[in-house]
N, C-alpha and C positions, 0 to 999 in steps of 0.2 A: 238672665242666663250665668250661670257660675263662672268665675274665673279658673283658669287651669291651676291656679296654685291654692285655691281655697282648699282648707281641710274639710275630709267629707264630713258629712253630718251623721251618715250611716254608712258602715261598709260589712258585707258578708264575705267570709273567704273560706270556699269548699264546704260550707255548711250542709251537714248531714244529721238527719235525725230519725230515729227507728223507735217505735213504739213496741212494749212487750207484747210477745206471742204473735207479731206480724213477720210476713215473710221478708218484705222488701221495707226499705225506707220512705217514710212519709216525704221527706226532703233529700235529696240525692245531688251532693255536691254544688249548693246553691252559691254562686258567686255573683255580688253585685255592689255597686256603689253609687250612694246619692250623694252629691257635693251640697254645700250651702246655696240656698236658692235656685235649685235645680228640683223637677218635679220627675220621678221615674215610675211609670206604671208597671204593674204585674197585672197580665191578662192571661185569662184561662178559664176552663170551664169549672164548675163545682167539682171538689175534691183535688183539683190538680195541686193543693199546698198553698196557694196565695196567702190565705189569712193566717195560716201558721208560720209563713215566713214572717210577716207583719207582727205577728204577737210576739215571736221569738225575740224580737228586738227589744222587747220591755221585760225578758226572761218569762214570759207567759207560755212557758212548755209543760206539757202534760206530765203528770207524775210517774216515773220509771222509765221516761223515756231516755236513750242513749244517743247521747251528741258526739260530734267531732267536729273539726274546723273553727271557726271564730265568728263573732259578732261585735263590733265596736260601733255603738251606739252613742252619738252627742259626745265621742270621747272616753267612754265608759266600756271596758271590756264586760261584755254580758254572761258569758258562759262560766266565767270563772268569780263572778260577782258573789258577794256575801248579801243575805237578807236587806243588810243596812244599805250596802252600796246600791241594791236593786231599788229599794225605797226613794233614795237620792235621784237616781234616773228617772223615775217615773214620776216624781214629784217637780224635778226641775230641768231635765235634760230632754225628755221626748213626752209627747202626749199623743192619744190616740182618740179618733173620731169613728163610731161605730155605726152600723147600718141602722139601727133601731133607737132613735134618741131617747124615747121613753123607758127603755131600759137604764139608760145612764143617769138618767135627771130624776132625783128622788122628789115624787108627786108631794109629799107634805111640806116641804119648802117653797117658800116664795123664790122667783129667779135671782134676785139679788144675793138673797142667803146663800144660794147653791154655787152662784159666782165666787162669791167671798171663800167660802168652803175650798174651793178648787184651788185657792191661791194660799191656803193656810201653810202650806211648806215650802213655797215658792222662794225664790233669792230675793233678798232686802230690795231691791232695786224696783220690785213690783209690788210689794206689800207694804210702803209707808201709807198707803192710804188706800185699801183695797175698795171701798165704795168708789172712789174716784178712777180707779183700774177698771170697775164693773162697768161705770157708766161709759168711760173712753171706748171700751170693746164693743159695748152696745151699739156705740154709734159706728163703729169700724166695721161691724157684721149687720150694719144697716137694719136696726131695730130702735124702735121709738122707747124714748125712756120710760115709759110707761109700763114697758114689758117687765121693768124691774122689780115691779110692785104685784105682779101677776102670780098666779101658781099654774105650772106646767098644763094642767088639764084646760086652760082657757086658751091656748095656744094652738095653732095649725101645727101639723108635721114639720112645714118647711121653716115655721118660726123656732120649732123646738130643734131643729138641725143647727139652726145658727145659733142659737144658746149653747148647745154641745160645742160648737167651733169656737165660741166665745169663751168657754169653761177651759178649753184643750190649750188655748192661746194665754189663760191667766198667769200662768207661770215664767210667760216668753220663752217657750221652747226651742232649741236651735233644731229640733226635729219634729215632725206632725206626721202620724201615722193615719192615713184614713183608708178604713175598711169598707168597701160599697157604701160610702155615706149618703148615696143619692137612689139607691134602689127602688124604695117604697115612694118616692116622690113623683110628681107629675112632670112632663117635659119642661115646662115652662119653670117650676120651682128648682128641677134639677140643673137647667141652665143657670139660673141665678146661684146656686151654690157653688156650681163648677168655677164660675166668675169670681164669687167670693173667694175661694179656695187659693186661686191664682193670685189674686189681690193681696192676699194676706202674706202669701209666700214671699211676693215682691216686696211688700212693705217692712216685713220682717226677717226678710233673707234668711228663710227657714228651709232645710232640705224635707222636701214632700214625698213620702212613698204613698202612691195610690193604688188602692185594690179595686178591681173591677172586672166582670167578664164582657164589657162593652169594649170592642176596639175602636170604635168612633170617639166615645166619651173619651176613652184615653189618650186619642189624638188630639182632643179638643184642649186638653190641659198639661201634656207632657212634652218635656225635652226629649227622652228616650222611652221607648217602650219595650219590656220584658215579656215574651211570651212564655207561659209556663205550662207543661204538661207532664203528668206522673211524677212530680215532685222535683223535676228538671227544668232549668232555662232553655228552650230550645232554640230562640232567636232574639237579638236585640238589635233596634235600630231606631232612628229617629222616626217620629211617625210619617213624615212624607216618603220616605225610603221603605217603610213596612207596609204601608198602604199600597205605594205603586208598584215593588219589587219584591212581596214575600219569595224567602228560599226556603223555607222549611215546609214541608207539604201539610204540617197540621196548621201554621199561619195563613197558608192559602186556602185551606178546608174552612176556618173560622170566617175568612173573608167572603167566601161563596155561601156560606151559610148566613149573611147578615144582611138584610133588609136595605135596599137601597132606592132612592126615589124614580132613578132611572129605570129601575129593572121591572120587567113586567111581570104579572101574576104566572108563578109557576117557573121561574128562575132561577129562586133559589134551590140549593143542593145541599141538603141535610149530612151531616157526618155520619156514617155508619156506625152501628156498635155503640159501645160506651167507653170510658176510661177505664184502665185496668184497676182493679181493689187490691187493697194492701196483702191479701193471702196470696196474690199471683207473684211469683218469683219471674222476674222479667229477664231474658237475654236478648241480646240485640237490641234494635230500636223499641222502644215503648209504644210507639205510634203504629208500628208496622202491621198490626192486625185489622185496623181500619182504615190503612192508605192505599189510594189508588194505584200508587207508583211502586210499591214494595217490589222487591226482589228478594230471592232466596237468602241472598246477603245479609239483607235488613234483618232477619228473624234471629241471626247467629251473630252479628259483630255490632258492638255499641259505637256511634258513630261519636267522632271528638267534635269539639267547639272549633269551628273553622272561620277565619275571617273572610268575608265576602266583599267588602268596601270599607273606605273609612266610615267609621262609627256605625258599622252594621257587621254583625257575627251571627253564624248559625249552627246548630248542631248537625252537619252533614258529612257523610263519606265522600269526599270529592273524589276517591279513588275506585269507587265501587263501579 
C-alpha cells in the first residue's frame, strides 16, 4: 500500500479532451491520482474513455484534439511537454502494457534482443549490462531463461504477455499503465498475469493504472477502483466498498450484469440501451437514458462528485 506522503506516480486534474468535429468531449473533467506502490483500476464499458485516459498519460493524444486540465506522469507535465520531453517520459518515466502483446513485440527479433532494445534509452542504472537485466527480468516474470533465445511465434499468448511486461519494466519506470492486458487470455493465465503485475508493483514500488471492463478482475488487483461512464469518473471506492455498497446507478447496473457463481441462470440483468456516442450533446446525467431510477431532474442537471464515506465518492445529486 502507498504511504500518505509518497509523491504521486500519476495525477490527472480535470482532464478534458475533445476531438475535432465531435459534439461532446471524449474525456470530461477526469481527476484521479495513482500513488507510488498503488494500483488504481479504471472500469467501464467500451467507449467510456478508459484507454484514452491511460494513453494520454504518455502524450498519446489524437491529432487535433483540444485538451484542458493537466496530467503529471512520473513527475513530468504531459500536456505541455515538448517532443523530447515526451520521449524521455516514455523511455524512462512510464511504460505501457497493451492488450495484444503480438502487436508490441517485433516478430523478427529474438526475445533477448527485443528486451535489450526496450532498455536502449533507459536510465543508466539499468543499462550497465542489459543482457543481465533481461535475464533478471525474465526470472522475475517467471519465464525460463531459454525464452531469451526464442522468437515470439514460439511462445504462447500468456508467455508473450509476460515478455511484454518484462519489456515494460526494463527501464525501471515509476509508472506502469496496463490496458486490458489479460482480455485475450484464458482464466488460469489471466490469474497468473494479475498476480505477476501485483508482485511487480510491490517489488519495484510502481504506480499501476489498470484498465479493464471487469469489476471482479479490478477488485483482485486494486487498492481503489474508478468507474467511468461517457468520459467521466462516476464513482471511486476501495474494492470492498464498491462491490458491497455501490452508490452510482451505473456501478450497481454493472454489478447486476456480472456473472456470479451463486446466481442462478436468468438472474443477470443486462443494462438497457448503449453508451452515448460522441455526436450526442449531453445534458444532465449521462446515464439517465439507461437508468431505471432516473427522474426528470436527472435529464437536466449534471450531478456533482459527492463524498459518500471515507475513500468513497460518487457522482450523485444528493438533494434531488
